[in-house]
C-alpha positions as CSV (number, residue, x, y, z in Angstrom):
1,M,3.2,67.6,42.4
2,T,0.1,66.7,41.2
3,A,0.1,65.9,36.7
4,P,-2.7,68.2,35.4
5,E,-5.2,65.6,34.6
6,A,-5.0,66.7,30.6
7,P,-1.6,65.9,29.5
8,A,-2.1,62.7,30.8
9,R,-2.4,61.0,27.0
10,P,0.9,61.4,25.5
11,D,1.7,58.6,28.1
12,E,-0.6,56.4,26.6
13,R,0.6,57.0,23.1
14,L,4.4,56.6,24.8
15,R,3.1,53.2,26.3
16,H,2.2,51.1,22.4
17,R,5.7,52.4,21.4
18,R,7.4,51.2,23.7
19,P,7.1,47.4,21.8
20,R,9.8,48.7,18.3
21,A,11.6,49.9,20.9
22,S,13.2,47.3,22.5
23,R,15.8,45.9,18.7
24,P,17.8,49.1,19.2
25,L,17.4,48.5,23.0
26,R,18.9,45.2,22.6
27,S,21.6,46.6,19.3
28,Q,22.7,48.9,22.2
29,R,23.4,46.0,24.4
30,A,24.8,43.8,22.1
31,V,27.5,47.1,21.2
32,R,28.3,47.6,25.0
33,A,29.1,43.3,25.1
34,L,31.4,43.4,22.0
35,Q,32.7,47.1,23.3
36,V,33.5,44.8,26.7
37,L,35.1,41.6,25.2
38,R,37.9,43.9,23.3
39,R,39.1,45.1,26.1
40,M,39.6,42.5,27.5
41,P,41.6,40.3,24.7
42,F,44.6,38.4,27.7
43,T,41.4,37.5,29.7
44,L,39.7,35.3,26.3
45,T,42.9,34.6,25.2
46,F,43.9,33.0,29.0
47,V,40.5,31.1,28.7
48,G,40.8,29.6,25.8
49,A,43.8,28.1,25.9
50,M,43.3,26.6,29.5
51,L,39.6,25.3,27.8
52,A,41.7,24.0,24.6
53,V,44.1,22.4,27.1
54,G,41.4,20.8,28.4
55,V,40.2,19.2,24.9
56,A,43.8,18.0,24.5
57,T,45.1,16.5,26.7
58,G,41.2,14.9,27.8
59,T,41.2,16.6,30.9
60,L,38.3,18.2,30.7
61,W,36.4,15.0,31.4
62,R,39.6,13.1,33.4
63,P,41.6,14.4,36.4
64,A,44.7,15.8,35.7
65,S,45.9,14.3,39.1
66,E,45.6,10.5,38.2
67,Q,47.4,11.4,34.3
68,S,51.0,9.8,34.5
69,W,52.1,13.4,33.1
70,Y,50.7,14.9,35.6
71,P,53.8,16.0,38.0
72,Q,56.0,16.8,34.3
73,V,53.2,20.3,34.4
74,A,52.3,20.7,38.4
75,T,54.2,22.5,41.3
76,G,55.1,21.6,44.3
77,I,57.8,20.7,46.6
78,P,58.5,17.9,44.5
79,S,59.0,19.3,41.2
80,F,61.6,22.1,42.5
81,A,63.1,19.4,44.2
82,D,64.0,17.3,41.1
83,G,63.7,20.4,39.5
84,R,61.6,21.2,37.0
85,W,61.0,24.6,37.1
86,W,59.2,24.7,33.8
87,T,55.3,23.6,36.1
88,L,56.0,27.5,37.5
89,L,54.4,27.7,33.7
90,T,53.0,24.5,32.5
91,S,50.9,24.9,35.9
92,P,48.2,27.8,35.1
93,F,46.7,25.9,32.6
94,F,45.1,23.0,33.9
95,V,43.4,21.9,37.1
96,D,42.8,19.0,38.8
97,H,39.9,17.1,38.3
98,P,37.1,18.5,36.0
99,T,34.4,20.1,38.3
100,V,37.0,21.9,39.6
101,L,36.3,24.1,36.1
102,V,32.8,24.9,37.0
103,T,34.0,26.7,40.7
104,L,37.8,28.4,38.5
105,L,36.1,29.6,35.1
106,P,33.7,32.5,37.3
107,L,37.0,33.5,39.7
108,V,39.7,33.5,36.6
109,I,36.9,35.6,34.1
110,G,36.2,37.3,37.1
111,G,39.3,38.8,38.8
112,L,41.3,38.8,35.5
113,G,38.8,40.0,33.2
114,W,37.8,43.2,35.6
115,A,41.8,43.9,36.5
116,E,42.9,43.6,32.7
117,W,39.5,46.6,32.9
118,R,40.8,48.5,35.0
119,F,44.4,48.5,34.5
120,G,45.3,47.0,30.9
121,S,46.0,44.2,28.9
122,L,49.5,44.0,29.6
123,R,49.6,45.3,33.7
124,T,47.1,42.7,33.9
125,L,49.1,39.8,32.7
126,A,52.5,41.2,35.4
127,L,50.0,41.0,37.9
128,A,48.8,37.8,37.5
129,L,52.2,36.2,36.7
130,A,53.7,38.2,39.7
131,G,50.5,36.4,41.5
132,H,51.1,33.1,41.0
133,I,54.7,33.2,41.5
134,V,54.7,34.6,45.0
135,G,52.0,32.3,45.7
136,V,53.7,28.8,44.2
137,L,56.9,30.2,45.2
138,G,56.1,31.6,49.2
139,A,54.2,28.6,50.2
140,A,56.9,26.7,49.3
141,G,59.2,28.2,51.2
142,I,56.9,28.1,54.5
143,L,56.5,24.6,54.5
144,L,59.8,24.2,53.9
145,L,60.9,26.3,56.8
146,V,58.1,24.6,58.9
147,S,58.0,21.3,58.2
148,Q,61.1,21.4,59.6
149,T,59.6,21.2,62.9
150,G,57.9,17.7,62.3
151,W,54.7,19.4,61.8
152,H,51.9,16.5,60.7
153,W,50.2,19.9,58.5
154,A,53.3,20.3,56.9
155,V,55.6,17.6,56.4
156,R,52.0,16.1,54.5
157,L,51.8,19.1,52.3
158,T,55.6,18.8,50.9
159,G,55.0,16.0,49.4
160,T,51.7,17.9,47.2
161,L,51.3,18.7,44.4
162,D,49.3,21.3,43.0
163,V,47.9,23.3,39.8
164,G,45.7,26.1,38.4
165,P,45.7,29.9,37.3
166,S,44.2,30.4,41.2
167,C,46.6,32.3,42.3
168,A,47.1,34.8,39.5
169,A,43.1,34.9,39.6
170,F,43.2,35.8,43.4
171,A,46.3,38.4,42.7
172,A,44.7,40.2,40.1
173,L,41.0,40.6,41.9
174,V,42.9,42.3,44.9
175,F,44.5,44.7,42.6
176,A,41.6,45.6,41.0
177,I,39.6,45.7,44.9
178,A,42.3,49.0,45.7
179,A,41.2,50.7,43.5
180,L,36.8,50.4,44.3
181,P,35.9,53.7,46.3
182,A,34.7,53.5,50.0
183,P,33.2,52.2,51.5
184,W,33.8,48.8,48.8
185,R,37.0,48.1,49.2
186,L,37.5,47.7,52.8
187,R,34.4,45.5,52.2
188,A,36.1,43.6,49.5
189,R,39.2,43.3,51.0
190,I,37.1,41.9,54.7
191,A,35.2,39.4,52.5
192,I,38.9,38.2,51.4
193,G,40.8,38.0,54.8
194,L,37.6,36.1,56.3
195,W,38.2,33.5,53.6
196,V,42.2,34.0,54.0
197,G,41.9,32.7,57.3
198,I,39.1,30.2,57.3
199,S,40.2,28.2,54.2
200,V,43.8,27.9,55.6
201,L,43.2,27.3,59.3
202,Y,40.3,25.0,58.3
203,L,40.7,23.2,55.2
204,G,44.6,24.3,54.6
205,E,45.0,22.0,51.4
206,L,48.3,23.4,49.4
207,Y,46.2,25.9,47.8
208,D,44.9,27.1,50.5
209,L,48.0,28.1,51.4
210,E,49.3,30.0,48.0
211,H,46.1,31.7,48.1
212,A,46.9,32.7,51.5
213,V,50.2,33.7,50.5
214,A,49.1,35.0,47.1
215,M,46.6,37.6,48.3
216,T,48.0,38.7,51.8
217,A,51.2,39.7,49.6
218,A,48.6,41.6,46.8
219,L,47.1,43.5,49.7
220,I,50.1,45.2,51.5
221,A,51.7,45.7,47.6
222,S,48.4,47.0,46.6
223,G,49.0,49.5,50.0
224,W,52.3,50.1,49.5
225,L,52.1,50.9,45.7
226,P,51.4,54.8,45.3
227,A,48.8,53.9,43.0
228,F,47.0,52.7,44.8
229,R,47.5,53.6,48.5
230,H,44.1,56.0,50.2
231,R,45.0,58.0,52.9
232,A,44.6,56.2,56.4
233,G,42.3,57.3,58.9
234,R,40.0,56.5,61.9
235,P,37.1,54.2,60.9
236,T,33.9,55.7,61.2
237,Q,31.1,54.3,63.1
238,R,30.1,52.4,59.8
239,E,33.1,50.4,59.4
240,W,33.5,49.6,63.3
241,R,29.7,48.5,62.9
242,L,31.1,46.4,59.9
243,I,33.9,45.0,61.0
244,A,32.0,43.5,63.8
245,L,29.3,42.5,61.1
246,A,32.4,40.7,59.7
247,G,34.0,39.1,62.7
248,L,30.2,37.5,63.6
249,I,29.9,36.3,60.1
250,A,32.8,34.1,60.7
251,I,32.8,33.0,63.5
252,G,29.0,31.5,62.8
253,V,31.1,30.2,59.6
254,I,33.4,28.7,61.2
255,Q,31.0,26.8,64.0
256,V,29.2,25.3,61.1
257,L,32.3,23.6,59.6
258,D,33.5,22.4,63.2
259,L,29.7,20.9,62.8
260,I,29.2,19.5,59.3
261,V,32.8,19.5,57.6
262,P,35.9,17.0,58.1
263,F,38.9,18.8,57.7
264,D,42.2,18.0,58.1
265,G,44.3,21.7,58.3
266,P,47.2,23.1,60.4
267,L,45.3,22.9,63.7
268,G,45.4,18.9,63.4
269,R,42.4,16.2,62.6
270,N,38.6,17.2,63.0
271,H,36.1,14.5,61.9
272,P,32.5,17.0,63.4
273,T,31.6,16.1,66.5
274,A,30.5,19.5,67.9
275,S,27.4,19.2,69.7
276,L,24.2,20.0,67.2
277,V,22.6,21.6,70.5
278,D,25.3,24.3,71.2
279,V,25.9,24.8,67.5
280,A,22.8,26.3,66.8
281,V,22.1,28.0,70.0
282,D,25.3,30.2,68.7
283,I,24.5,30.5,65.4
284,V,20.5,31.5,66.3
285,V,22.1,34.2,69.0
286,I,24.2,35.4,65.9
287,A,21.5,35.7,63.6
288,L,19.4,37.7,66.0
289,I,22.6,40.1,66.7
290,A,24.4,40.9,63.7
291,N,21.6,43.3,61.8
292,G,21.9,44.2,65.5
293,I,25.5,44.8,64.9
294,R,25.2,46.2,61.6
295,S,23.1,49.6,62.6
296,G,24.9,50.0,65.9
297,Y,22.1,48.8,69.0
298,R,23.4,49.3,72.2
299,V,21.3,46.0,72.8
300,A,23.0,43.8,70.2
301,W,26.7,45.3,71.3
302,I,26.3,43.9,75.5
303,A,24.5,40.8,74.1
304,A,27.7,40.1,71.6
305,L,29.9,41.0,74.6
306,G,28.1,38.0,76.5
307,V,28.2,35.0,74.1
308,G,31.7,36.1,73.4
309,A,32.9,36.2,76.5
310,F,30.5,33.3,77.0
311,N,32.1,31.0,74.6
312,L,35.6,32.3,75.8
313,A,35.2,30.6,78.9
314,T,34.4,27.7,77.7
315,A,37.2,27.8,75.5
316,V,39.6,28.6,79.0
317,L,37.5,25.3,80.8
318,G,38.3,23.0,77.8
319,F,41.7,23.8,78.0
320,A,42.5,23.6,81.5
321,L,40.4,20.3,82.1
322,L,41.7,18.5,78.5
323,P,44.5,17.2,80.2
324,A,42.4,15.7,82.7
325,L,40.9,14.1,80.5
326,V,43.4,12.6,78.9
327,D,44.5,10.8,81.3
328,A,41.4,9.5,82.2
329,G,40.8,8.2,78.8
330,A,37.5,10.1,78.5
331,V,39.8,12.3,74.8
332,E,40.8,10.7,72.0
333,S,42.5,13.0,70.6
334,P,43.5,15.9,72.0
335,R,44.5,17.6,68.5
336,Q,41.0,17.3,67.8
337,V,40.3,19.0,71.0
338,F,42.7,21.7,70.2
339,A,41.6,22.3,66.8
340,L,38.1,22.6,68.1
341,L,38.1,25.0,70.4
342,L,41.6,26.9,69.2
343,P,40.1,28.8,66.2
344,P,36.4,29.5,67.1
345,A,38.0,31.1,70.8
346,V,40.6,33.1,69.1
347,L,37.7,34.9,66.9
348,W,35.3,35.3,69.9
349,A,38.7,37.0,71.7
350,A,39.3,39.2,68.3
351,L,35.6,39.9,68.8
352,I,36.0,41.1,72.1
353,V,38.1,43.3,71.7
354,L,36.9,44.9,68.4
355,L,33.7,45.6,70.3
356,V,35.5,46.6,73.5
357,V,37.5,49.9,71.4
358,G,34.7,50.6,69.1
359,R,32.4,50.9,71.6
360,G,31.9,54.7,70.1
361,A,29.7,52.8,67.1
362,F,27.2,51.1,69.5
363,R,25.1,54.0,71.1
364,V,21.4,53.2,69.6
365,P,18.7,52.6,71.3
366,L,16.1,50.0,70.5
367,R,13.9,52.0,70.4
368,R,12.2,53.3,67.6
369,S,11.4,56.4,69.3
370,R,14.2,57.1,71.2
371,R,15.8,57.0,67.7
372,A,16.4,60.9,67.3
373,L,19.1,62.6,65.4
374,A,21.2,64.6,68.1
375,A,20.8,67.8,67.6
376,D,18.9,70.5,69.4
377,P,15.4,70.5,67.8
378,V,13.8,73.3,65.7
379,T,10.6,75.4,65.5
380,R,8.9,76.2,62.6
381,D,8.9,79.6,63.5
382,E,12.7,79.4,63.6
383,L,13.8,77.3,60.6
384,V,11.8,80.5,58.8
385,Q,13.5,83.4,60.1
386,R,16.6,81.1,59.5
387,L,15.5,81.0,56.2
388,E,14.5,84.5,55.7
389,R,18.1,85.4,56.7
390,Y,20.2,82.7,55.2
391,G,17.7,81.7,52.2
392,G,17.9,78.5,50.2
393,S,16.7,76.3,47.3
394,T,13.2,76.6,45.1
395,L,12.7,73.9,47.3
396,S,13.5,75.2,50.6
397,W,10.3,75.8,51.8
398,M,9.0,72.4,52.1
399,A,10.4,72.3,55.4
400,T,8.0,73.8,57.1
401,W,5.8,71.6,56.3
402,E,4.7,68.4,57.9
403,P,5.8,66.0,59.6
404,N,9.9,66.5,58.0
405,Q,11.5,67.0,61.8
406,R,13.8,69.7,61.8
407,I,17.0,70.4,63.1
408,A,19.8,72.3,63.9
409,S,22.8,72.4,61.9
410,G,25.6,75.1,63.4
411,A,24.1,79.1,62.7
412,G,21.1,77.1,60.4
413,A,18.6,74.4,59.7
414,V,18.0,71.5,58.3
415,A,14.4,69.5,57.3
416,Y,14.0,65.6,57.3
417,Q,11.7,62.4,57.2
418,A,13.0,59.5,58.9
419,H,11.3,55.8,56.7
420,A,12.4,52.7,56.5
421,G,15.7,53.0,59.1
422,V,16.9,56.1,56.6
423,A,17.3,59.7,57.3
424,V,16.0,61.7,54.0
425,M,16.6,65.5,54.2
426,L,14.9,66.9,51.8
427,S,16.5,69.1,49.6
428,D,19.2,71.8,50.6
429,P,20.2,72.8,54.3
430,I,18.8,76.3,55.4
431,V,22.7,77.3,56.3
432,P,25.2,80.7,55.3
433,E,26.7,80.4,52.0
434,G,29.8,77.8,51.7
435,E,28.4,75.9,54.5
436,H,27.0,73.3,53.5
437,G,29.6,70.6,53.7
438,A,29.6,71.1,57.0
439,A,25.7,70.7,57.1
440,L,25.4,67.2,54.7
441,E,29.2,66.4,57.4
442,R,26.6,67.1,60.8
443,F,23.6,64.9,59.1
444,S,25.1,62.1,57.9
445,D,27.4,61.8,61.3
446,A,24.4,61.8,63.5
447,A,22.2,59.7,60.8
448,Q,24.4,57.6,61.1
449,Q,24.4,57.6,65.2
450,A,21.1,57.0,66.0
451,G,21.4,53.7,63.7
452,L,19.6,55.1,60.3
453,V,21.3,55.1,56.6
454,P,21.7,59.6,55.8
455,C,21.1,60.1,52.6
456,V,19.4,63.5,50.6
457,F,16.6,64.6,48.0
458,S,16.7,67.2,45.6
459,A,19.5,68.5,46.0
460,S,20.7,71.7,44.3
461,E,24.2,71.5,42.7
462,A,26.0,73.6,45.6
463,S,25.3,70.7,48.2
464,A,25.9,68.2,45.3
465,A,29.5,69.7,45.5
466,A,29.6,69.6,48.6
467,R,28.2,66.4,50.0
468,P,31.2,64.6,52.2
469,D,34.0,62.5,50.6
470,G,33.4,59.4,49.2
471,W,28.9,60.1,48.7
472,R,27.9,59.6,45.0
473,S,25.3,61.9,43.9
474,V,22.9,60.7,40.5
475,I,20.5,63.5,38.5
476,V,16.6,62.7,40.1
477,A,14.8,65.2,38.9
478,E,15.4,69.0,36.7
479,D,14.1,71.9,38.3
480,T,12.2,73.7,36.2
481,I,12.5,77.6,36.2
482,V,10.9,80.7,33.9
483,D,13.3,84.0,34.5
484,L,10.9,87.0,34.7
485,P,12.3,89.8,33.6
486,G,11.2,91.0,30.5
487,L,8.8,87.9,30.1
488,A,6.6,88.6,27.2
489,F,5.1,85.2,25.2
490,T,5.6,86.3,22.0
491,G,7.8,84.1,19.2
492,K,6.0,80.5,18.2
493,A,7.7,78.3,21.0
494,W,4.9,80.4,23.3
495,G,1.8,79.0,21.1
496,P,0.3,77.4,23.7
497,V,0.5,79.8,25.6
498,R,-1.1,82.4,23.8
499,T,-3.6,79.9,22.9
500,A,-5.3,79.1,26.6
501,I,-4.6,83.7,27.1
502,N,-6.5,84.1,24.5
503,R,-9.3,81.1,24.9
504,A,-10.1,82.3,28.4
505,A,-10.4,85.5,27.8
506,R,-13.3,84.3,24.8
507,E,-14.4,81.8,27.6
508,E,-14.8,84.7,30.5
509,V,-12.3,82.9,32.6
510,S,-10.4,85.1,34.6
511,F,-7.0,84.9,36.7
512,R,-6.9,86.2,40.3
513,M,-3.9,86.2,42.8
514,V,-4.5,85.7,46.4
515,R,-3.7,83.9,50.3
516,L,-6.1,80.7,50.3
517,A,-6.8,81.4,53.8
518,D,-8.3,84.9,53.4
519,E,-10.9,83.7,50.8
520,P,-14.6,83.9,51.5
521,W,-16.0,79.6,52.8
522,N,-17.0,79.2,49.3
523,V,-14.3,79.5,47.3
524,L,-12.6,77.3,50.1
525,A,-14.8,74.9,49.3
526,Q,-14.4,74.7,45.6
527,V,-10.8,73.7,45.9
528,R,-11.0,71.5,48.5
529,A,-13.6,69.4,46.3
530,I,-11.4,69.7,43.2
531,S,-8.6,68.5,45.0
532,E,-11.1,65.6,46.9
533,Q,-12.0,64.8,43.6
534,W,-8.7,64.5,41.9
535,A,-7.4,62.5,44.9
536,G,-10.2,60.3,44.3
537,D,-10.2,59.4,40.4
538,K,-6.6,58.2,42.3
539,G,-7.8,55.6,44.4
540,L,-5.0,56.2,46.7
541,P,-3.8,59.5,49.2
542,E,-1.9,62.2,47.9
543,M,1.3,62.0,47.6
544,R,3.2,64.4,50.7
545,F,6.8,65.0,51.0
546,T,8.1,67.5,47.7
547,L,4.2,67.3,46.6
548,G,1.6,69.8,49.2
549,T,-2.1,69.3,49.4
550,V,-4.7,72.5,50.4
551,E,-3.5,72.4,53.8
552,E,-0.2,74.1,52.6
553,A,-1.8,76.0,50.3
554,L,-3.9,77.8,53.2
555,D,0.0,78.8,54.5
556,P,-0.4,83.0,55.2
557,E,2.8,83.1,53.3
558,V,1.8,81.1,50.4
559,Y,0.1,82.6,47.5
560,V,-2.6,81.3,45.0
561,G,-3.6,80.9,41.8
562,L,-7.5,80.9,41.0
563,A,-9.4,80.3,36.9
564,V,-12.7,81.5,38.0
565,D,-15.6,82.0,35.2
566,G,-18.2,85.1,35.3
567,G,-20.8,82.8,37.2
568,G,-18.0,82.4,40.4
569,N,-17.1,78.6,39.3
570,L,-13.6,77.9,40.5
571,H,-12.3,76.0,36.8
572,G,-8.4,75.6,38.5
573,V,-6.4,76.2,40.6
574,T,-2.3,76.9,41.8
575,S,-0.4,77.4,44.7
576,W,2.8,79.3,44.7
577,L,5.5,78.5,47.9
578,P,8.4,81.4,48.2
579,V,11.2,81.0,47.2
580,Y,14.2,83.1,50.0
581,G,17.6,84.4,48.8
582,P,20.2,85.9,51.4
583,A,18.7,88.7,53.5
584,A,19.2,92.2,52.1
585,C,21.2,94.0,54.8
586,D,20.6,97.8,55.9
587,G,22.9,98.4,58.1
588,D,22.4,96.7,61.9
589,R,19.8,95.1,60.1
590,A,18.7,91.3,57.8
591,E,15.9,92.1,55.8
592,P,14.5,89.7,54.1
593,R,14.0,88.8,50.9
594,I,12.1,86.9,48.2
595,V,14.0,85.9,45.2
596,G,11.1,83.7,43.6
597,W,7.9,81.6,43.8
598,T,8.0,77.5,43.0
599,L,4.7,76.5,41.6
600,D,3.3,73.5,44.4
601,L,-0.8,72.3,43.7
602,M,-2.3,72.4,40.9
603,R,-5.7,71.1,40.8
604,R,-8.5,71.8,37.7
605,R,-12.2,70.6,37.4
606,D,-13.6,67.9,35.8
607,G,-15.1,69.2,32.9
608,G,-14.2,72.4,33.2
609,F,-11.4,74.9,31.2
610,G,-9.6,72.6,29.3
611,P,-6.3,74.5,28.9
612,V,-6.7,75.9,32.7
613,M,-3.3,75.0,34.0
614,E,-1.8,76.5,31.4
615,F,-3.5,79.6,31.2
616,L,-3.4,79.9,35.2
617,I,0.8,78.5,35.3
618,A,1.7,81.8,32.5
619,S,-1.2,84.0,34.3
620,S,1.3,83.4,37.8
621,A,4.2,84.2,36.0
622,L,3.5,88.1,34.6
623,H,1.9,88.4,38.0
624,F,4.9,87.8,39.9
625,S,7.0,88.8,37.0
626,Q,5.0,92.9,36.8
627,A,5.6,92.2,40.6
628,G,9.5,92.6,40.1
629,Y,10.3,89.0,41.5
630,A,13.6,87.5,40.0
631,F,12.0,83.7,38.0
632,V,9.2,81.0,39.2
633,S,9.7,77.4,39.3
634,L,8.1,75.1,37.7
635,S,9.8,72.7,39.8
636,G,10.9,69.1,39.4
637,A,9.0,66.4,38.8
638,P,9.6,63.0,41.1
639,L,12.0,60.7,39.4
640,V,12.3,62.2,36.4
641,R,16.0,62.1,34.8
642,P,17.2,64.6,32.1
643,D,16.7,62.3,28.7
644,A,20.7,63.5,28.5
645,V,22.3,62.2,31.0
646,D,23.2,59.0,30.6
647,A,21.6,55.8,32.8
648,G,23.6,53.6,35.3
649,P,22.4,51.4,37.9
650,V,21.7,53.7,40.5
651,D,19.4,55.9,37.2
652,Q,17.9,52.2,36.6
653,V,16.8,51.6,40.2
654,L,15.3,55.5,41.1
655,A,13.4,54.2,36.8
656,R,12.3,51.6,38.1
657,L,10.3,53.2,41.5
658,G,9.3,55.8,38.7
659,A,7.8,54.1,37.1
660,L,5.6,52.1,39.4
661,L,4.3,55.4,40.2
662,E,3.9,57.3,36.6
663,P,0.5,55.7,36.0
664,L,-0.9,56.8,39.0
665,Y,0.6,59.7,39.4
666,G,2.0,61.0,36.1
667,F,5.4,62.2,36.6
668,S,6.2,62.2,32.9
669,S,3.5,63.6,31.6
670,L,3.7,66.4,34.2
671,H,7.5,66.6,32.7
672,R,6.8,67.4,29.1
673,F,4.0,69.5,29.9
674,K,6.1,71.9,31.7
675,Q,8.1,71.6,28.8
676,K,5.7,74.6,27.2
677,F,7.1,77.3,29.1
678,N,10.2,76.7,27.9
679,P,12.0,77.1,31.2
680,R,15.2,76.6,31.5
681,S,16.7,73.3,33.6
682,A,18.6,72.5,36.9
683,P,19.5,69.6,38.1
684,L,18.1,68.1,41.1
685,H,20.9,65.4,43.1
686,L,19.4,62.1,45.7
687,L,22.7,62.5,48.0
688,Y,23.3,59.1,49.2
689,R,26.9,56.9,50.8
690,D,27.3,54.0,48.3
691,E,24.8,51.8,45.8
692,G,24.6,49.6,49.3
693,D,22.0,52.0,50.4
694,L,20.2,52.2,47.3
695,P,17.3,49.2,48.4
696,R,16.8,51.0,51.8
697,I,16.6,54.5,50.4
698,G,14.4,53.4,48.2
699,I,11.6,52.0,50.0
700,A,12.1,55.4,52.6
701,L,11.2,57.5,49.5
702,T,8.5,55.3,48.7
703,R,7.3,55.7,52.0
704,A,7.9,59.5,52.3
705,Y,5.9,59.7,49.2
706,L,3.0,58.1,50.3
707,P,3.0,57.8,53.6
708,D,-0.3,55.9,54.7
709,A,-0.5,54.0,51.4
710,S,0.4,49.9,51.6
711,M,1.7,48.0,49.5
712,R,-2.4,46.7,48.9
713,D,-3.6,50.0,47.7
714,L,-0.5,50.0,45.3
715,V,-0.4,46.9,43.1
716,A,-4.5,47.1,43.8
717,S,-4.3,50.7,41.7
718,A,-1.9,49.7,39.6
719,A,-4.1,47.1,37.8
720,G,-6.9,49.3,37.9
721,T,-5.0,51.7,36.0
722,A,-3.6,49.0,33.4
723,K,-7.0,47.9,33.4
724,R,-8.2,51.0,32.3
725,S,-5.6,51.6,30.1
726,G,-6.1,48.3,28.1
727,H,-3.1,46.5,29.6
């Protein structure tokens, strides 16, 4: 809801206090940095040893591979043939060229440091040492076997030496990735697989083969060891789309490599001879359909199959004509043509198979108007009937508002809005007790089938506990609840409320609880005038989604509290939404049961009775208490987190969104204002699949709250607010 103007002043005092709070913040960051360093002694010691060796030997500024002692510290088949097995322990502390150190240090610190943070120093030492030994010896064994065939690439590498800790770092990194939650674990493993495949097939140096062996062994071991094993299951629609997108990206990278990078790998030597036009066409097509594949569009799936079939047919034709071209002297090196055609053809064939097998994940229509969730629509009256039967949360009545879309979910229903490619469910699903988890699963599946990102905003603890496996939860607001049985404004804590009630009596301001739709036209005109004056001062349209307007207050099911003086002048207005509990059973009949009321609209007249909001809320609470209801909810200020909850990266993203709207709507001021009524708090959650969805969810929430506001409106209003406040 919208904040009353009077409580906004504390925000001004807070703005002037912020600079003084910066020092403790910097000191906290320094303490956290030291804590991180203390948890990585092995990583820091190893990096320090590498740098010390580089300084002592001079390899920080000149290549180690050019030094006479290089064969004494480097691994490779020549070293092992001469009995220099100690090189397994010396090689990790050297790099063959100073420029390699620039790219290697982030890998070492990231791979070893992350693993040490997760598993401890001794386990990380064991993983790194095992990864280094397996990578080096495994590559040497493969080369010894393959070189017997006379393969040029393998024969060349049998005489090559190598140094560096990259195998150890990659192995540790793979095990750290195995500890990630889904779907980040799959994404990271796909990235590693692409890296291994491209580097080995195209670059094909000794260290590329060593990396491939070390990472493949680490992937197998991390999937085999019980501590890292995860329950296998059928890939989800999202995973099919993600794997197909990764395949497209890999093909695009290979096309570019063919065009600009000379290489001498397992497939032969290549000097860039690919046609710029052919590569450009493929890259443009891949760029055009990549986002469609990620979103599961049917047209992108068809286009990918068509492009894949064309490239595969081209490769087959090239292989068929190769002998004739060689006989005619049109091709200098058949091996070069082979290297140019085979890898893309294999990848396109694999991608076609994947697209066909996972075709069920690519059924999203291109036209936005046809991207509705695959569920039976529910009318407003049907949703109200289900709400009366099964009950809901303190925000569930908002599901009856427009422009929410309402769909069936089993015997119940859910309400959502679609913005920026995100389906945002509002509050809890309206379902029988114990079916929240199934309803959330159905909503998630339907959203993904429609190419939308699913999330739930302002979910209660019950829904947060029942969220689908792998989903995340973060508190985005506090629902402030005042229990009504025995309510009495006595004691020091209720002083401001008693003061407002007593002052209203002295100034002859009275309270009325009404149905606004039944009031005479002059009362409704005053309500509209007060609301329009408030919205005009903001310079933006009234917020929506979980914040109602006068139109929602006109609902016959909604109560409205009015503060009126002796002359009939309206000083303030509040609206109250019904909160239904599960219906009471009376034989075969189920009687709807309202258990409480939720505060929505808050408006006061400019220049009118000062503490009108305190007076209206207190008087409304007394009215509902005397009527026998259990509680009133003062609702949650959007995007205001509890101070007691530790702020993580997700909270910081949402806090920035709240800070953008704070100067315009005063959410924090509203939250502090509600504390005058000594409420108890119930957390409200944002439920989402993973952190990769958050940027789009942030945009969607902004559009849901401000559907008619442009970015220009936001910037202009924020600038105007800053100007008025002197900043």
